[in-house]
N, C-alpha and C positions, 0 to 999 in steps of 0.2 A: 535492381533489383531484391535485393534483401527488403525493401520496405512492401514491394506488390507481393513477396512470398508470406509476408506478416499478414499484411491484409488478409490474403486467402486462409492461412492458417488460424486467426482470432476471428474475424468477420467472415460470416456464411455469405454462398454466393447471393442471396437476395438481398444484403445489402444494398443493391445496386438500384432496387425500388426508393424510389423517393420520398414515401411514407415512412417504411421503415429506416432509413438513414439517418430521418429525423427523428425518430424515437432513438437508434443510436445514440445519436448525439443530445439529445435531451437527458437518457436516463443514465449511462454510461459516462459520457462528458461531464456533468454534473455533479458525477460521485466523489467524491475524498473520502479519507479517513479523520471524520469530522465526528467528537464524541457528543455524546446527547448532553444537553445541560440539565438544570436544576428542575427534578420532576415537577409538574404543576401540581398543586395541593401537598407535596412531601414535606413540609415544613423545612426547608431549605438543606434537605436532602438531594444529593445528585446520582442519576444514575452513569452506571457504569456499563459503557456501551457503545458503537456508534450509530449516528444517525442515516438512516437509509430514506433517500427522497421517494425514490418509485421503483416497483419491482426490476429484477435485472441484476443486479452484479452483488447478490447477497453470497454468494459460495466465495469468493473474494474476501468480502467482508468477514465470514463469519472463519477463513482460515487466520486472518490476520488477528482477531478476535480471541483465538483459541491459543495464541501464540502466545498475545499480550496475558492473558489469563494464565499463562504456564510462565511468562517472566515474572507475573504476581507468586505467584506459591513458589516456584522455585527458580529463586534471580539466578543469572548464568556468572554474574562477576563474586568476588570475594567482599566485596563491600557490601554489595547489596545484600550478600547471606548472613551480615550481621545484623541486616536492619528489624526491626520489631516488626511483628505482623502487623500488618496494614489493621487499624480499626475503621471497618466498612460505616458505621455510623457517624463515621468523622471526615468523611469524602466531600469533600468542599470545592469551590473552585480552584484555590491556590493549588491543592493535593493533587486538583486532576492534571493542570497546566503543566506542573512538575512531572506526572508519571508521563503526559504525551510529550514533553520532549525528552525525557529519559527511555522508559519502556518500548514507544512507539518504534524510534530509528532501530531500536535491537533486535524488535521482532520483524520490523521490514527486512533489516539484513539476514536474523537467522532462515527463513523463508528463503531468501535470493541466492544463499549459500548453498542451501540443501539440493537447489534446485541444478547445482552445478553435474554435468553430467560423468564427474571421475575428479579425483581429487585434485586433480594437479590443475584443472580448466581454471577460466576466469570464470566471474561475474559480469553482466554487461548488462551497467544500471542505464534505462532509459529514462532521459530527463527532457525537459525543456526551459527555454530561456525565457519565454512569455508565456501566459497562458493559453492552451490549446483553444481553439475558435469549434473546434470537432476534433473527437479521437481520430479522425479520418485523415489529419492535416499533415503525411507523414514530411513537409519540410522543415518543419517548426523541431524533430524529433532529435536527439543527438545522444551517442552513447559513450558511454564510459565505461572502461575497461578495470575492473580492481579484481588483483592476484592474491589480495591479501585479506583476510577477514577483519582486521582493524581498519583497514584501510575505507572497506566498504564500509563499515559502521560510520567513522568518520564520516566518509562523503553522506550518508544518507544522512546523516546529521544536520550537514551543513544544508541540505537541499530539501529537508522536510517540510517545508512549507507548499511544494510541490505536490507532495502526497496528501498534505492536509487540505490542500486546495481543488476546485472543479477539476475533475481532469486524473487525479490521483491513484483510483483504482485502475483507470486503463495504463498509465504508466505502470505500478506494478505489475499487473498483467503483460505489458510488453516487453518488460526485463526478465521476468519467469520462463517467458518463450525464447528471447535472445539469449539468456544464458544456459536455460537447457539445450538449445539447436534448433535450427527451424526443420531442419531435416528429420530430428529425432522427434519432434513434436507432430509434424505432417504426417 
């Protein structure tokens, strides 16, 4: 019953159309939180931002991008707040990989933590054990409840590859909706 309700909340009724379903699968199902790499003609400089493959999931990408920028400018942990200011001209692949592995889980966790309907509610992290063939394949989804922010942070860190891979944007969207509550979103 929850899977059917989640589908109604997230995907409009016209997704029943085969052509529209294919578009949803290709656009949303193919999008993860993948950082843009080296700028072409940029003499070794790297971009800071997500690669968007096609139109559609830009709102979700923008929300996480904003949270990441906040994490860089105003780090949330005491250890990070003592760090030197990032030198943007020296942003290379190694720095970007480190940033992805540390700040992206923090950004995702922070967004999900704020989705809770009240301070006593848990986060419902929606994950998959295997890559999704389609964002509408409900049987591959698994929900993990996290009642503490530190627990959530560790869980997201442990499954970061599902968020950076294909379908990662969809899984964050599902997690936000499930955490807030299907009835509250509907």
